[in-house]
C-alpha positions as CSV (number, residue, x, y, z in Angstrom):
1,M,131.2,-11.8,42.0
2,K,130.3,-8.4,40.6
3,R,127.4,-9.9,38.8
4,K,126.2,-11.5,42.0
5,I,126.3,-8.2,43.8
6,E,124.5,-6.5,41.0
7,A,121.8,-9.2,41.1
8,A,121.5,-8.9,44.8
9,C,121.0,-5.1,44.5
10,V,118.3,-5.6,41.9
11,I,116.5,-8.1,44.2
12,F,116.7,-5.7,47.2
13,L,115.5,-2.9,45.0
14,I,112.5,-4.9,43.8
15,L,111.7,-6.0,47.4
16,G,111.9,-2.4,48.5
17,I,109.5,-1.2,45.8
18,L,107.1,-4.0,46.7
19,F,107.3,-3.2,50.4
20,F,106.6,0.5,50.0
21,T,103.9,-0.1,47.4
22,G,102.3,-2.5,49.9
23,C,102.5,0.1,52.7
24,N,100.9,2.8,50.5
25,D,98.2,0.4,49.5
26,S,97.1,-0.3,53.0
27,S,96.6,3.2,54.1
28,D,95.8,6.2,51.9
29,S,97.2,9.7,52.2
30,K,96.5,12.9,50.6
31,S,99.5,12.3,48.2
32,D,97.6,9.4,46.6
33,I,95.5,11.9,44.6
34,D,97.1,15.2,43.6
35,Q,94.4,17.8,43.1
36,S,96.8,20.0,41.1
37,T,97.3,17.4,38.4
38,P,94.7,17.0,35.7
39,H,92.8,13.8,35.8
40,H,91.3,13.8,32.4
41,E,91.2,10.0,32.4
42,A,88.3,10.3,34.8
43,L,85.9,11.1,32.0
44,V,85.5,8.1,29.7
45,S,83.7,7.3,26.5
46,A,81.1,4.6,25.8
47,E,83.8,2.8,23.7
48,W,86.1,2.8,26.7
49,V,83.4,1.3,28.9
50,K,82.6,-1.3,26.2
51,D,86.3,-2.3,26.1
52,L,86.3,-2.6,29.8
53,I,83.3,-5.0,29.8
54,D,84.8,-7.0,27.0
55,G,88.0,-7.5,28.9
56,K,90.2,-5.5,26.5
57,K,91.9,-3.5,29.3
58,P,91.4,0.0,27.9
59,E,94.0,2.6,28.3
60,T,94.5,4.0,31.9
61,Y,92.6,1.0,33.4
62,P,94.7,-0.2,36.3
63,G,93.3,-3.7,36.1
64,K,92.1,-4.2,39.7
65,G,88.5,-5.0,39.0
66,Y,85.6,-2.7,38.2
67,V,82.0,-1.8,39.1
68,I,79.6,0.0,36.8
69,V,77.0,2.1,38.7
70,F,73.8,3.4,37.2
71,T,72.6,6.2,39.5
72,S,69.3,8.0,39.7
73,W,67.2,10.5,41.8
74,C,64.4,8.0,41.8
75,P,63.1,7.1,45.3
76,R,59.9,5.1,45.5
77,W,57.7,8.1,46.3
78,E,54.6,6.1,47.4
79,T,56.5,4.1,50.0
80,N,59.4,6.4,50.7
81,E,61.9,3.7,50.1
82,I,65.3,3.6,48.5
83,S,65.9,1.0,45.8
84,T,69.0,-1.1,45.5
85,T,67.8,-3.3,42.7
86,G,66.2,-0.8,40.3
87,A,62.9,-2.7,40.4
88,G,60.1,-0.8,38.8
89,L,62.4,2.0,37.7
90,P,63.8,2.9,34.2
91,F,67.0,1.0,35.1
92,A,65.1,-2.2,35.0
93,T,62.2,-1.4,32.6
94,E,64.1,0.5,29.9
95,G,67.5,-1.0,30.4
96,H,71.1,-0.4,31.5
97,I,74.7,-1.2,30.6
98,P,75.2,-5.0,31.0
99,G,76.4,-5.8,34.5
100,A,75.6,-2.4,36.0
101,I,74.2,-2.1,39.4
102,F,71.6,0.5,40.6
103,L,72.3,3.2,43.2
104,D,69.7,5.7,44.4
105,T,71.5,9.0,45.0
106,Y,69.8,9.5,48.3
107,S,71.6,6.4,49.6
108,I,74.8,8.2,50.2
109,E,73.1,10.8,52.5
110,T,72.3,10.5,56.2
111,G,68.5,11.1,55.8
112,P,66.2,8.2,56.9
113,S,65.3,7.4,53.3
114,S,64.8,10.1,50.7
115,E,63.8,13.7,50.0
116,Y,60.2,12.9,50.4
117,G,57.0,14.8,51.2
118,D,58.0,18.1,52.7
119,G,61.6,17.5,52.0
120,Y,64.6,17.1,54.3
121,E,63.7,17.7,57.9
122,S,67.2,19.2,58.7
123,P,70.5,19.9,56.9
124,S,71.9,16.8,58.4
125,H,69.5,14.7,56.3
126,S,70.9,16.0,53.0
127,Y,74.5,15.6,54.3
128,V,76.8,12.8,53.0
129,K,77.3,9.9,55.4
130,S,80.3,9.9,57.7
131,L,83.4,8.4,56.1
132,P,83.3,5.0,58.0
133,V,79.6,4.6,57.3
134,L,80.1,5.7,53.6
135,Q,82.9,3.3,53.1
136,A,81.0,0.4,54.6
137,F,78.0,1.3,52.4
138,F,80.1,1.2,49.3
139,A,81.6,-2.1,50.4
140,S,78.0,-3.5,50.6
141,M,77.7,-2.5,47.0
142,G,80.8,-4.5,46.0
143,I,83.1,-1.5,45.9
144,N,86.5,-1.3,47.5
145,K,89.1,1.5,47.4
146,N,91.1,-0.1,44.6
147,K,88.4,-1.0,42.1
148,T,87.6,1.2,39.1
149,V,84.1,2.6,39.5
150,V,82.3,3.9,36.4
151,V,79.3,6.1,37.2
152,Y,76.6,7.1,34.7
153,A,73.0,8.3,34.7
154,D,70.0,8.6,32.3
155,D,67.9,11.6,33.1
156,D,67.5,15.3,32.3
157,I,70.4,16.2,34.7
158,S,72.7,13.3,34.1
159,M,76.0,15.1,34.7
160,M,74.7,16.5,38.0
161,T,73.3,13.1,39.0
162,A,76.5,11.2,38.1
163,G,78.7,14.0,39.5
164,R,77.2,13.8,42.9
165,I,78.0,10.1,43.3
166,A,81.4,10.4,41.6
167,W,82.3,13.0,44.2
168,G,81.0,10.8,47.0
169,L,83.1,7.9,45.8
170,L,86.2,10.1,45.6
171,Y,85.6,11.5,49.1
172,A,85.2,8.0,50.5
173,G,88.7,7.0,49.2
174,V,88.0,5.2,45.9
175,K,91.2,5.8,43.9
176,D,89.9,5.4,40.4
177,V,86.5,7.0,39.8
178,R,85.2,7.6,36.3
179,I,82.1,9.2,34.7
180,L,80.7,8.0,31.4
181,N,80.8,11.3,29.4
182,G,77.7,11.3,27.2
183,S,75.7,9.3,29.7
184,F,73.5,6.3,28.8
185,K,72.6,8.2,25.6
186,A,76.2,7.7,24.3
187,W,76.0,4.0,25.0
188,K,72.7,3.6,23.2
189,D,73.8,5.8,20.3
190,A,76.8,3.6,19.8
191,G,74.5,0.6,19.3
192,Y,75.9,-1.3,22.3
193,P,73.8,-4.0,24.0
194,V,71.3,-3.0,26.7
195,E,70.3,-5.3,29.6
196,K,66.9,-5.1,31.3
197,G,65.7,-6.3,34.6
198,T,66.8,-5.9,38.2
199,T,70.3,-6.6,39.6
200,S,71.6,-7.1,43.0
201,W,74.7,-6.0,44.9
202,T,77.6,-8.4,45.6
203,P,79.3,-7.1,48.8
204,V,83.0,-7.3,49.3
205,Q,84.4,-8.1,52.7
206,S,86.0,-4.7,53.2
207,F,86.3,-1.3,51.6
208,G,90.0,-1.4,52.6
209,E,91.8,0.5,55.2
210,S,91.6,4.1,54.1
211,S,91.2,7.6,55.7
212,G,89.4,8.6,52.6
213,Y,90.1,12.0,50.9
214,P,88.7,14.6,53.3
215,E,90.4,17.3,51.3
216,F,87.5,17.0,48.9
217,I,85.0,18.2,51.5
218,A,84.9,21.7,53.1
219,T,83.5,22.3,56.5
220,T,81.7,25.4,57.9
221,E,84.9,26.2,59.8
222,D,86.8,26.1,56.5
223,V,84.3,28.6,55.0
224,K,84.5,30.9,58.0
225,A,88.2,31.0,57.8
226,V,88.0,32.4,54.2
227,I,85.4,35.0,55.3
228,A,87.6,36.0,58.3
229,G,90.7,36.3,56.0
230,T,92.7,33.7,57.9
231,D,92.7,31.5,54.9
232,T,93.9,33.4,51.9
233,G,94.6,30.4,49.8
234,S,91.0,29.4,49.2
235,A,87.9,31.0,47.8
236,I,84.2,30.5,48.3
237,V,82.5,29.7,45.0
238,D,78.7,29.8,44.5
239,D,77.5,27.5,41.7
240,R,73.7,28.1,42.1
241,E,71.5,30.1,39.7
242,Y,72.3,33.8,39.6
243,E,69.0,34.7,41.2
244,E,69.9,32.4,44.1
245,F,73.3,34.1,44.4
246,T,71.7,37.6,44.6
247,G,69.0,36.5,47.0
248,E,66.1,37.0,44.6
249,S,65.1,33.4,44.6
250,N,65.6,30.2,46.5
251,S,64.9,28.1,43.4
252,Y,63.3,24.8,44.1
253,Y,64.2,24.5,47.7
254,W,60.8,24.4,49.3
255,W,61.9,22.9,52.6
256,F,63.7,26.1,53.7
257,E,63.0,29.7,53.0
258,E,66.4,31.6,53.4
259,F,67.6,33.8,50.6
260,G,71.0,35.2,49.9
261,R,74.6,34.0,49.7
262,I,77.7,33.3,51.9
263,P,79.8,36.4,52.4
264,T,82.8,36.8,50.0
265,A,81.4,34.2,47.7
266,R,81.8,34.7,44.0
267,W,79.5,33.3,41.3
268,I,80.9,30.9,38.8
269,G,77.7,29.9,37.0
270,D,75.0,27.3,37.6
271,W,75.6,23.7,36.9
272,V,74.3,24.1,33.3
273,H,77.3,26.2,32.5
274,I,79.7,23.3,32.6
275,V,77.6,20.8,30.7
276,T,76.4,20.5,27.1
277,E,73.0,21.6,26.0
278,D,71.5,18.1,26.5
279,H,73.1,17.8,30.0
280,Q,74.6,14.4,29.1
281,S,78.3,15.5,28.8
282,F,80.7,18.0,30.3
283,I,81.9,20.9,28.2
284,P,85.6,20.7,27.1
285,F,88.1,21.4,29.8
286,E,89.6,24.2,27.8
287,D,86.3,26.0,27.6
288,A,85.7,25.7,31.4
289,A,89.3,26.9,32.1
290,F,88.9,29.9,29.8
291,N,85.5,30.8,31.4
292,W,86.8,30.5,34.9
293,T,90.0,32.4,34.3
294,R,88.0,35.2,32.5
295,D,85.8,35.5,35.5
296,G,88.7,35.9,37.9
297,F,89.1,32.4,39.3
298,T,92.6,30.9,39.4
299,A,94.0,27.4,39.9
300,D,96.3,28.6,42.7
301,K,93.4,29.0,45.1
302,K,91.4,26.1,46.3
303,M,87.8,26.5,45.4
304,Y,85.1,25.8,48.1
305,F,82.1,25.1,45.9
306,Y,78.6,25.4,47.4
307,C,75.0,25.1,46.1
308,G,71.7,24.6,47.9
309,G,72.6,21.3,49.5
310,G,75.6,19.6,47.9
311,A,74.6,18.0,44.5
312,R,75.6,20.8,42.1
313,S,78.7,21.6,44.2
314,G,79.7,17.9,44.3
315,M,79.5,17.8,40.6
316,Y,81.6,21.0,40.3
317,T,84.2,19.7,42.7
318,F,84.6,16.5,40.7
319,Y,84.9,18.4,37.5
320,A,87.5,20.7,39.0
321,Y,89.4,17.7,40.2
322,V,89.3,16.3,36.6
323,M,90.7,19.6,35.4
324,G,93.4,19.8,38.0
325,W,92.0,22.8,39.9
326,P,92.1,22.2,43.7
327,A,88.5,22.1,45.1
328,A,86.3,20.9,47.8
329,N,82.5,20.6,48.2
330,Y,80.9,22.6,51.0
331,E,78.5,19.8,51.7
332,G,75.2,21.0,53.1
333,G,75.7,24.3,51.2
334,W,73.3,27.2,51.6
335,Y,70.8,25.0,53.5
336,L,73.4,24.3,56.2
337,W,74.8,27.8,56.3
338,S,71.6,29.8,56.2
339,T,69.6,27.9,58.7
340,D,72.1,28.8,61.4
341,H,71.0,32.3,62.0
342,N,74.3,33.2,63.6
343,N,76.0,33.0,60.2
344,P,76.3,36.2,58.2
345,K,74.5,36.5,54.8
346,E,74.7,38.8,51.8
347,T,72.1,39.7,49.1
348,G,72.1,41.9,46.0
349,I,74.7,42.3,43.3
350,P,78.2,42.5,44.7
351,E,80.0,45.8,44.1
């Protein structure tokens, strides 16, 4: 009798675990991803990706299917179209990781097609799609919230390129987002096979019920709360060039002419300060943590990163998440803030 009771208890325990696991799987919450815990597994090596493709189930892979995404800032300038197949682009002509699909970075934004001609017509065009639209878009690519998504690029700013998309996937609610550290260069240097030609997306029926992870995006109201002093647990962090921070330059943003920074913002360094010299890998976590701590940043304050529009700050946000430093991307950045002339601005070197 005792054994029967013990067996029944075990069965009920198992059923309870399955029940609660199922409930958690159907609807995400902020507890699904702890921003205060390092996620070092989110940066993977070329060998890890090769094992994934070969079905060897590399360490930390949850085994729920995967998608490999080659991303690039390569709109078709002559026709102002966004490519989904990579046709006529280095993805197809020079090659990609076997099985990878192509994603134009502009695709996750709300603009009609791309940063074309005179640039974005309004801050909303550079802004990430709304959560439901973004989730449906990723589903059209074959991505649902439970799949492992590996993002990589092959350009002069690979970590920024991949970081922008990795942040967008995380924000949308994808639970397991990885970046190939070393980029396509690492894959080719390892002598792994390269596939040429176009590919197509294979949609999934649904992204999956998810409220996404809105904690990875900061709103203008969030930023204003820091400035007003009503939010003392967060800090505004400028990750543009130093000349942009002081108001001496607006860098390459030819589509708007505002100079300066958001009040109370502190400069952490441009995007090149967290990548290696060739821009194909992130610097070691220990180095970044040392630099940030030295400059007065702390992991007990949530970091609201901003840049000109959202690419550099998206990259910084994802990297902070990997390090276990709570962070959010002020999407729209200086473009969104400065073009509202009611918002205060600062220039010069802070005292």
